[in-house]
N, C-alpha and C positions, 0 to 999 in steps of 0.2 A: 396517272396511271399509265399514261401511252408511253413518259419519262421515262418510268421503270419496264416498262416491256421491251422498249429501247436497250438500257444496259441489260437486262438478260438475255436479249438475243446480242448485242455483242459478245457478251462471256461466253455464251453456246460457241459461236465465230471461234472464236482464241481456242474456247477446249477442242474443239473439230479440225483445229488446225495443227493444235499440240497432238493431238492424237494419229494426222496421217502426216505430220511435217516430216519429209526426208532429206531436202539438199542442208548440207552441212549449215549453210548459211543461217537456213529456217529455224535448227535446231538450236544455235549458238543464240538467236534472239530470244528464244522461249525457255534459254536456261537462265534467263535473269525475270522470267515472270515471278508472282510473289501470289498471283489467286489461287487459291486450294484447288478446285477444280480444272485450273489448266495443269498445272504441276500434277496432279492424280493422274489424267488422260496422259500427258506428256513423260510418267513413267513406263505404259503402258505400251510406248510406243517399240515396236521392235526394232526401229532401224537405229535406237540411242548405241551407241558402242562403247564400250571400256571407259573411254577420259570423259562422256555425257554422264554416266553414272557416277564417277568420282567428284566430278565436277556438285553434280548435284547431292550429293553425301557430306562435301564439305558445309554447304550450309547450314547452321544451327537451328534455322528457323523452320524447317519443314515440319509436317504432321506425323504422326503414326501412319498415317494411314497411305500417305505416299511414300512414306520409307519402307511399306510393308512391300507396296507393288514394283518397286525397284529390287527389292531382295528376292521377288519371282522373276524379276526378267531373266531371259535368257542368256545375256551374258553377263551376270553376275553368279547363277551357280555354277560353283568350281572355280569360279576366278575368287583367285588369292587376293588379290588387292582389293576388290571389291568386299569379300569377305571381311577383310580385316576391316575396312572403312562403314561397316555395317556394323562390325560388333563393337565400333568407338563413338557409335552418332548417340548422343543423348535420347532420342526418337525411335530408335529399334525395339522392338516389340521384344517383350524377353525370350516370347516362344521362335524368336527369329536367332537373336544373337547369342543364347548361352549354348546351345548345339554347336554354333559358330567355336566356339572356342576350345575344345578338342581336337583342333587342325591347327592351332596356330600355334609358330614357331615361340619357342621360349622368349625372347625379348620383345616380341608384338603382343604376348601376352602383359609384362610389365606394363607395355605401352596403353592398353586396355585399362588396364588397376589404374594408372592415374592421370586416365583422361577425366578432366574436369566434366561434371555434368551427363556423367556416366550412372544410371542407377547404381545406388551403393552396393543391391546384390549384387549385380555384374561383376561389379569391380571385386567383390568378394569371391566371386565363382572362378577368375581368372587369379585371384591370388591362389585358392587352394588348390588351384591345377596345375599353378607353378610346384605349390609344395609337397606334392607327391612324384614331382622332379625333382628337386633338390639332392638327394641323397645319390641320385646318379650321374651328377651334372660333370663337367673335367673341373679341373679345379680353379682354370680360369676363368673360369663362368661364375663359380660361384664368388669368386672376389669380386667379380663384376656387379654381381647381382646384390652383392653386398654394400658395395660402394652406392650405386643407383636405384636400387629397389625403394619398397616401401618400407617401413618402419615395421610390420609384422615379418615381412620376409627378412629385413635382415634381423631381426631380433631370433628368429628361428635358424638361422646362418651361425648363430652365436654357438648352438647347442652342438655343432659337426666340433669344435675342437681343434679345427687346424688355425695354428695363430695369425695367419695372415690374413683369412677369413676374416676372424676376429676383429682384427685391426680396422678394416676395412666397414666392416659392420659399426664397428661403435663410431665410426669420423661419420656415419650415414647422417645427412641433417633432418632424416624422416623418424627417427629412431626416440622414441621419449623414454621420459622416466619410468611409466607405467611398466611400460614393456620388457626393460629392467629388471625391476624389480621381480616380477612376474619369471624372466629366468633366471635370477640370483634362488627364486624358491624353488626354484625345479630341484626334484631328486638327482636328476641326472645332467647337470651343470658341470661341462668340464674345468676343472681347476683350473686351467690358461686363463679360460674366461673371467673368471674371476679375477684373478690377477691382474689382468690387462684393464678389468672396471674399475677397480681399486687404485689404479697408478695411470688413468685418462686424463689429461687434462680440461676436461667439461665435465666427467661425467660424478667425480672423485668428489667435488664440491658440493653434490646435491647431498642435504642432509638426512634426507629417507634412504638413499643409497649407501648413504655410509653408515646409519643403521644393518641394515642387512648386511653389509658387509661385514662389518664387526661381527654381527651372529652368525655369517658362514665359515664353516670350518675350513674352507679352503685360501682365507684370504690370510694373505704373510703376514706374521705377526707386526714386524714392525711397517707395515700398513694400518695397523689394525692400534697400535699403542701412537700412533702421529693421531689418529682420529680422534682420541681417545679427550682431549681437547678442549676440544668441539663442541660436546653431546654435553648434554642435560645429566644431572645425576638421578633425575626420578627415571629415565631411559636406561642410562648403567647400571639402575639397581634390576630395571627387569631382566636387564640381559646377565646379569649374575644368577637369575633365578633357571634360565635357560640349561635344564642339562645335556641338551643335546650339542653343547658345544664343548671343547676340550676340556679338561680341569682345570691345566695349566693357563688358560685364556681366562675363565671367569677367574682364577685368583687374582692377573693383572688387572683385571677389570675392576675387582671388589678392591683391591691396593690401590687403584688410581681414586676411586669414589672415597675409601678414607684418609686420603693426602687433601681429597679438595674441600672435606665437609672438615677437618682438622683446619686448613688454614682459614674459612670463613669462621671459626668463631672467635 
């Protein structure tokens, strides 16, 4: 019992030190603390400066209670760098991080959306905030976002119709086949996007995308004819029944099916 009391007393001493620390040297030592009560007291210390808050927010082991106290610190309120660090911290309470998003710059929002450990709903909210801004972005920003953004953002930029933006989005390593299938199924998909997908060195080799491209009225006929030998006859028969396709395309597909069936006999 005496040992436990001694340990508690020592911890309380460190808590008191954290709450009252004023010199840069003492604060520097406390920034390396691991005990939650000590960090909690330190987060409330009014003598912490912006660099101290940023140092603490670099630590991913902080408890949510400590992060919340940092968010309420006088040097955190209205400080852009600290607000960004709070939005990117995995332990920041949602009631703190979500309101911050509307004040962040475009590519800082992207950093939030791409930060590992940030809760999925916060990352999704960051993406939603970017999506609302896409239409009004300068062309250069759209190209950069298409090249560096999340797969969801890049897929959204495919719908804009700008060829250079589309090229950048298709080269984005985060884009998935499922996202491109959704784009190809959209009623408003730009013909230029369809053509570039059909010619892309990576995407034009995916079987599912080839099927979707053959079904698209915007795919150049030369690309459709090139894809046909790689498709199964049952899939091609289904395509022949799709009345949304131009008649001449369905006729080409039907003729190809008949030719393959004749050769297989």
